[in-house]
N, C-alpha and C positions, 0 to 999 in steps of 0.2 A: 889615364885612359878616358876618352870622352865618347859618350854614346848619344847619337841624335835620337831623341825620344819622339819628337813630332816636328812638324813644320810650323812656321809662323802662323798664328791665328787659329791653331788647332788645340782643342782641350785635351787634357789627359786626365786619368784618374789615379796617377801616381805622383811622381816628383819631377819638376823641371818641364815647364810647358814647351820650351824650345830645345833645351840642352840639359842633359844630366851627366855629371862627371864623377867618376869614382876616385879621381885624384885631383891634383892641382889644376886649376882652370885659369887661363890667361886670355883676356880679351883686349885687343889693341885696335883702335879705330873701328869699333864695332857698334852697331845699333841693334838692340833687342827690344822689340815692340809688339804689342797686340797679341800676346800669348796668355794662356791661362791654364790653371789646374783646378780640379774639383774633386771633392771627397775628403774623408777624414785624413788628417796628417799628410795632405797633398801639398808639400812644401814647394815654394819657388815657382811663381807664375811664369816668370821669364826663363830662369835657369836654376838648377840645383847643383851644388858642388859639395862632395864629401870631404874634399881637401881645402887648400887655400884658394882664394879667389882674388885675382889681380886685374883691375880694369884701368886702362890708360886711354885717354882721348875717346871715351866711349859714352854711349847714351842708353839708358834703360827707361822706357816709358810705356804707359798704357798697358801694363800687364796686371794680372790679378790672380788671386786664389779665392776659392769658394768652398768652405767646409770647416768643420770643427777642427781647431788646432792646426790649421793650414797656414803656417807662417811664411812671410816673405812674398808680398805681392809682386814686387819686381824680381827679386831673387833670394835664394837662401844658400848660406854657406856654413858648412860644419866647421871649417877651419877659419883662420884669420882672414880678414878682408881688407884690401887696400884699394882705394880709388884715387887716381891721379888725373886731374883735369877732366873730370867726368860729370855727367848729369844723370840724376835719378828723379824722374818726374811723372806725376799723375798715375802712379800705381796704387793698388789697393788690396786689402784682404776683406773678406766678408764671411765671418764665422766666429763663434765663441772661442776665446782663447787663441785667436789667430793674430800673432804679433807681427809688427813690422810692415806697415803698408808699403813703404818703399823697398826695404830689404831687412833681413834678419840674419844674424850670425851667432853661433854658439861661442865664438872666440872674440878676439879684439877687432875693433874697427879702426882703420886709419884713413882719414880723409885729408887730401892735399889739393888745394885749389879746385874744390868740388862743390857742386850745388845739389842739395836734396830739397825738392819743392813739390807742393801740391799733391802729396801722397796722403792716404788715409786708411784707417781701420774703422769699421762701423758696427761691430757687435760687442756684447758684454765681455769684459775682461780681455779685450784685445788691445794691448798696449802698443805705444810707439807708432804714431802716425807716419813719421819719416823713416826712422830705422831703430832697430833693437840690437844692442851690443851685449853679448853674453858675458864678456869679461870686462872690457873697458873700451872707451872711445878716445882716440887721439885725433883731434880736429884742428887743422891748421889752415889758415887763409881760405876758409870755406864759408858757405852760406847754407843755413837750414831754415827754410821759410815756407809759410803757407800750408803746412801739414796739419792734420787734425785727427782726433779720435772723438766719437760722438755717443758713446754708450757707457753703461754702468761699469764703474771700476776700471776704466780704460785710461791708464796713466801715460804721460809723456806725449804731448801733442807733436812736438818736434822729434824727440828721440828719448830712449830709455837706455841707461848704461848700468849694468849690474855690478861690475867688478871694480877693483881698486885702481886708484891713480888715473882717473879720467882727466884729460888735460885739453882745454880749448885755448887756442892762441890766435889772435888777430882774426876773429870770426864773428859772423852775424847770426843771431838766433832771433827771428822776427816773424810776427804774424801767424804763429802756430797756436793751436787751441785744443782743449779738451772740453767735452760738452755732455758729461753724464754724472750721475750721482757718485760722489766720492772718487772722482777722477782727478788725479793730482798732476801738477806740473804742466802748465800750458805750453811753455817753451820746451822744457825737458825735465826729466826726473833722474836723479842719480842716487845710488844706494851705498856707495863707498866714497872714500876720500877723493875730492875733486878740486881742480884749480882752473880758474879763468884768468887769462892774461891778455890785455888789450882787446877785449871783446865787448860787444854791445848786445844786450838782451832786451828787446823792445817790441811793444805792440802785441804781446802774447796774452792769452786769457784762459781762464777756466770758468765754466758756467754750469754749476750743479751743486746741490745740497752737499755739505761737508767736503767740498773740493778745496784743495790747498795749493798755493803757489802759482799765481798767474804767470809770473816770469819763469820761475823754476821751483821745484821742491827737492829737498835733499834729506836723506836718511843718515848721513855721516858728515864729517867735517868738510867745509868748503872754504877755499881762499880765493878772493878776488883781488887782482892787482891791475891798476890802470884800466878799469872796466866800468861800463855804464849799464844800469838796469832802470829802464824808464818806460812809462806808458803801458805798463802791464796791468791786468785787472783780474779780480775774482767777482763772480756774481752767483747768488744762491745763498739760502740761509746757512749760517755757520760756515761759510766759505771764507777762509782766512789767508792772509799773506798775499796782498795784491802784487807785490814785486817778488818777494822771496819768502818761502816757508822752509824752516830748517828744524829737524829733530835733534840736531847736534850743534857743534860750535861753528861760528863764522868769524873769519878774519878778513876785513875789508881795508885795503891799502890804496890810497890815492884813487879812489873810485867815487862814482856818482850814482846815488839811488834817489830818484825823484819822479814825480808825476805818475806814481802808481796808485791804484785805487781798489778798495773793496766797496761793494754797492748794495749789500743786502743786510738783513737783520743779523745781529750777533757776529758780524764779519769784522774781525779786528786785525790790526797790523797792516795798514795800507802800504807801507814801505816794506817792512820786515815783520814777520811773526816767527819767533824763535823759541825753542825749548832746550836751549843750551847757553853757553857763554858767547858773548859778542865782543870783538875788538875792532875799534874804528881808528885807523891811522890816516890822518889828513884826508878824510872822506866826507862827502856831502850826503847826509841823510835828512833831507829837508824838502818841503813842497809836495809831500805825499798826503794830501788832504789834511785832516786834523789829527790823525793818529799814525805818525811815522813808524812807531815801533811798539810792539807788544811782546812782553817777556813773561816768563814764569817766575814765581817766587823762588828766590835762591840763585837765580842766574846772575853771573857776574858780567857787568857791562863796563868795559874799559874804553875810554875815548881820549885821543890827544890830537890837537891841531885840527879839529874837525868842525863842521858846520851842521848843527843838529836842530831839527824843527820842533822837538818836544821839550819838556821841562828838564831842568838840570837834575831834578831828583831821580830821573831814570838812570843816571850814571851811578852805579853801585860800587864800582871799583875805581881805577885811576881816572882822574878828571883833570886834564892838563891843557891849557891854552885853547879851550874850545869856545865856539861862538854859538849862542842859542837864538836862532832866528828861522822862522818857517817860510821866509821869502829868499830863496837862493839867488834870485835875479839872474836867470840864465836864458839864453835863446833856445828856441825849439830845436829838436834833433835835426841835424843837417849834415851834409857832406862838408866838413871843414878841412878837407885835405887829408892825405895819408901817405905813408911811405910805401906800403904794399897793399894792393887791392885784394879783395876776397872773391872767391867764386870761380866757376868754370869760365874759360875763355869765351868772350862774346857776351857774357852776362855778369861781368865783374863789377864790383862796387867798392868804394871806400867805406870803412867802418864809420857809421854815423856817430856824432858826439854832440853834447850840449856845450856850445861856446858860452863863456862868461860874459855878461854885460858889464859895461864900464863901471857901474856902481855896485857890483856884487860884493857882498861881505866876504866872499871866498878869496878875493884877490890879495895876494902877498901875505896870507895868514896861515899857509900850510907848511908842510915839511916834505922834502924830496924823498925821504926814506931810502936813499941810495940809488934812486932811479935817475937815469940820464935823460930819458925822453918821456913825453906824456903818452896818452893812449894811441895817438896817431903814428907813433913809431919814430924811427931815426930821422933826424932833421927838425923835429918838433921838441925843443929843449924843455926839460922838466923844470929848470930854473931860468928865470929871466932877470937880469940885473941882481943876481944873488938872492932873489926872492922866489918863493914857490907858492902857487895857488892851491887851494883845497880842491879836491876832486880829480877827475880823470883828464881834464882839459887845462892847458896852460895858456893864458892870454899872452899873445906875442907882444913884443915891444913896438906897438903901433902908435900913431898919432890918434888920440881919442877925441871924439866929438860928442855932442850932447845926445845924439840919436844912435850912437854906435862907434865904430872905429874904422879907420882906413889905413892901409899900408902905403907908405910912400918910399 
């Protein structure tokens, strides 16, 4: 059952600025824009659904909520939410404890070929500038970019996922930020086990005292496979983990962690700050300033076939076939090709990667770990001439020149 609560551009003091639904809501080829709600617990600036929400080829933009605990600037869904080839852009919440500038759901979020961009929350303890997932997020071939939170304790500039088994595949998390005291996870924050496959997390930031994880912050185990975390930062006293902050275990396989920074006093772990065990398999953790990794006493650090920018003494567990060099010799992040582009139609992009330069110590010194392709996907072989490079990018069999390489 669907109830039309108000017309486009009309405020309400309840839920669903344009539409409120007591059951499943399906939007196809639909645009929801310039709606708002105001008042305490006034959820869903654009629409509110008590059941599932399914959006296909649809756009939700310039909607807002205003009020205490008024979640979901663009929309709010009590049930699971699926977006296919859709855009959520420039929505906001303004109120304490008002989560999900773009949208908020109490259940799981599934994004396929979708872009969530330019959304925000702007009051204390209002998490998830882009979106809030109450159970977990399954993000595939999608882009989460340019979202932000700007107040005290407002975590997850791009998104926040509370439940178990969050999975990101072939997706971009870029240019998101948090900007308040103890606001964690510039790109995103996850609270249970999570996996990133063929993803790039870059250009995200936190800026505030005691803020953690410029790229992302994690409360539980995280696995990265064929993924890149680059160009993220924290600023603010005791703001730690420029690229990654983790309260638990990390496993990084054929991934690249580089060019992340912390910029203020007592800000440690420019690449990774971890309070658990770390396993590096054929991974670049190098070029993150002078402090690539910060650990706690008793953490077990295992590394094999990896390129590490810190001292050998940091490896407290297995140490096999590693290279210790803080100059990975890589090109800037760029579109180096891809099998499948990410994002909504008309705004799609290849996942950016760091290509290896011809004199990189990562060339032919890695291990495939059973992977057939590098981060760019099918057609970009993980092994070339029976050799594997360290990191997320595999240098192709090109003719190499002194200033780069050229395919012939």
